[in-house]
N, C-alpha and C positions, 0 to 999 in steps of 0.2 A: 289736130295736134295729136301727136302719138304720146301717151303717158306712161307707156310701160318700157322699161330701159334694160339692157343686159348690163350687168357689172361684175367685174372681176377681184380679186385679191390684186396686193400691188406689194413692192418693196420700196422701204425708204432710199431715197437717192444715195446716201452715205454709205448704204451697204452693198453698192455697186463697184466691182473694181474699174479701175481706169484703163487697164491694159490686160491683154493676154498672161495670165501667170504660166510660170514655167511648169512643164506637166512632166510627170514620172510615171503615171500608170494610165492604161488605157480606160479601165470601167472603174468607177468608185466601187469601194467594197461595202457601200451602204444599199442595200435592195430592202425597199419598203414592202411590210408583209402584211401590215394590218393598219387598223385605224386608231389613233390615240398614243399618248406619249408613253405607255407601257412597252411600245414596241421600238422606240429609240435605240440606237445604237451609241449615242453620244450624251453626255449629261452637261455639256458647256457648248455654248455657240462656237466659240473658236477652233475648238477641234471638229466640230460638224462642217463649218464653213471650209477648213483646210481640208477636209476629205473631199470635196468639190472641186477647190482650187488646183490639187495636183493631178485631177482626173481629166481625160478628155472628155468622156461621157460618164453620165450617171442615170440609172433607171427611176422612172416615175409613170406613174400609173393613175386611172381614176380609182379613187376610194370612195369616202362617203358621197362625193360628188367629182364632176369632172374637173372643176376648179380645186387646185391645193396648192398650198402655201409652197410646198416642196419644188413646184415647177420654177417659181420666181426665186427662191433660195439657189437653185441650180444654176440658173441664167445669170445672176446677179453675181456670181463666183467664176464667170469666166468659164463656165462647162455647158457641155451640151446636153440638153436632154433627151434620152431615150424614151419616147412617150409610147408605150404599150397601146395598140389599138386606138390610138388617135384617130384613125380614118372613120370610126364610128361615132365620134363626137359630134352631138346634134349642132346644126348650123349656128343656133342661137347662145350656145355657150362657149367660153374660152373665146369670146370674140375680140378681145385684146392681145391674145397672144397670135403670134406668126405663125399659124397652122400648116400653110402652104411650105414654108420653109422647115418646119418642124419635121413634115412628112419627108422631104428630101433628106433632112439629116439623119431620119429614122433608116433610111436605107443605106445611107453611108455607113452607118454605125453596124448594121446588120453584115455589110460587105467584111468591114474589118475584123469583127468578132469571128466571122467565118473564116476569114483567111488565117488569122492569129488564134490558136488555142489558149485563151486568155484563162482557163484553168489552171495551166501549165506554166505560162509566162505572161503575165498582165504588164510588162514593162514597155515604155513608149520607145525604148531604143530598137526594136524590131521593126518600126515603121521605116518607109522608105521617105524621102524627101517631099515626094508629090503629096503622099497622104500627110505628112505634118503639115504641108502647106495648105492643103484642104481644110485640114481641122482648125488652123489659126484663122483662115477666112470666115469659115461658119461662125466661129466665136466672135469674132470682130462685128460680123453681120448682126449676130444674136444680140451683142451688148448694144449697139446701136439701135434695135428696137426697143430693147429694154429701157434705156434712158429717154426715149422719145415717147414711148406709149405706157409703161409698166410700173413707173414710181408712183409713190403715194401722193406727191404733188401731181403728177400726170392725172391721177383718177380723180382729185379733187377738181381740177380745171375740167375735166369730161363731165363731171355731174353739173358744175356750173354752166358750161356751155351748152347742156343739154335742155336746161330749163329756159327757153329762149324768152326774150322781153322782159327779163327780170334783173334789173342791176343790184348785184350783191356785194356789198361792203361790209356787212354783219350777219354773223350766222349763230342761230341757236342750235346747237347739237345735244340731243335727249338720249342720255346713255341708260336704258333700262332693259335689263340689270347693267351694272357697272362691272363686267367682268372681261375675261381675256379673249372676245370673240374677235376671230382675225378682220373680218371686214368692220366691224364697228371700230376697233382700234387703228387700223391702218389708214382707213378712210380719214378719221379724225386727224391722224397725223398729217395728212395731205393738206386737210384745209387749215390746219395749225400753220403749216409752211406757208401758206398762200394769206390767211387772216391775222396771224399770231392771237393776241388777247380778244382781237374783235369775233373770233370763232370762239363762243361760251360753251362749253360743255357743262351738263348739270345731268346727274351729279358728277363728280370729278372721276377721271379715270387715273388714279395715281401712278399705276405701273407704266406709263407711257413716258414718265417723267424722270430726269435724273434724281439722284437721291436728293429727298426732301422729308418733310415731318410727316407727310401724309403716307409715304411709302417705307420709311426706315425699318420696319419691323417686318416687311412683305418677304413671304417665301415664294420665290418666282418659279419654284420647280411645281408648284401646286397649280401654276396659270396653265392654259391649254398650251401644248406644244413647248413647255418648260419656259415659256416667255421668248423662244426664239425669234429675232428678227424684229420684234415690235415694242420690247419694253426697253425702258431707260434711254430714250432718245432725245426728249425736248429738254430744253432749259426751262425749270420751273417759273423762274422769277418773270422770264420774258413772254411765255406763253399760257400762264394760267390767272385767272381772274377769279377769286372767291367770291360767293354771291349767296344770300339767304334768299330762302323761298319767296319771301313777302317782296323784296326787292324785285326778284326776277319777274314776279307776277306783275309789276307795275311796268317794267319794261315791256312786258308782252302786251299790256293794255295800251300802252304808247306806240305801238308799232315800231320798237327800237330796232328790232333783227328784220333784216330784210327776208330771210327765209328760216324755216324751223324744220330740222331734219330728226325723224324718229329712226333710230339706229336698229331697231327691231320691229320688224313689222308683225310678228305674231304675238298679238295680245293675249291669246288663249294660252300661249305656254305659262308655265309657272314663272314668277318674278317677272314677266314681260308685259308690261302695262303702257298704255297711252298717257304718261304722267302728263298733267296740266293741261289734258286735252280739252277739257269744257272752256276754259279761258283761250286757249289758243284756236279752237274751232270758232270761237265768237268774233276774235279779231283778226284773222287771217283768213285772206281768200284760199280756195282749194290747192290752186297751182303752186302757192307758197309754203305749202306743207308737205314735205317729201318724205318718204320712206324707203327704207333699207331692208333688203332680205339676204343675209348672209348664212341661210341654212344650206345643208347638204341636200342631196337629191331627195325631193318629198316621195313618202312612201305611205300608203294606206294602214301600215301596220303600227301607226301613231295616230290612234283614233283621236278625234277632238279638236287637234290644232295643227295637222298638216295636210295637204291636199295632194294628190298625185300630180297634178300641174299647177304651178306657181303664177297664175296670172293676175291673181286679186282684182277682179272687175268690180269688186264692191268699192274699191277704192278710185281706180282709174276713172270709173263712169263719173265719178263726183268731181274729176279733175284733179285728184292727187297724182303728182309723180312717182312712180315705184320704181326702184333699182334692183333688180333681182339677179343673184348670183347663179342659180340653176333654174334658168328660166324654161 
């Protein structure tokens, strides 16, 4: 059995448009230049999303890693990603994106940009009927793929389906630390949509819920990416079940959960620990203890806790499933 799996970011289904939005410009006026929120042009999600909805194309690229939340935000808003240097992407990364289709749309975008000097006139009014039809067809095809493979629910189903021969009805999802990591939050959102309260996170990720006592005073702009696309999504009463550590340990000892997911594989990083590891390792088979790695491309200039290639043989050889973003 293969215990090493690729995984990608995803987008909540409610963020995906149902039809092709009305277009007014050829290329979105947001060109990503750096890594981190300080490079954001918009300070609220609606304006950010509308920038993509009114555009036919939007530039995206590899940054800290090949996988980037921007790819999914562009697709969800009915816009065509112009993905720079996508042809150089390693085979085992971005495995859920329609890379062949995006390579085709890249060429089409280049033809349009070359034909129309968008620095002088970025309006869609200059496109002919055939070009408009081609754009709409591409967007519709990309929206279909997004809904079928790239939503948080679909990513949750992918994880469950990848760990064969395990019937999963209850999940323990360990959030260490409980911060705004894309993969951690989006994957939890997908699992919550499948299992609701039977997906128990510990400790709580308050920012993924609508307004409640746990997040009332939270400054969302301090979260990664200003909290765009992954915050205030779930109904707190329907999806969260509070639990104290002592009761959680008793449930673990009684094998209440079918699988346990550690949402951060790098325990050597500050504040990243395999919490409750002693009791979980004692009561669960290795294949029922799953690890996620949402880190950017690993480099050797992070001594001590990241390696050039994230294969985690120490875990997979023991029979743990590992889902790695930049594999």
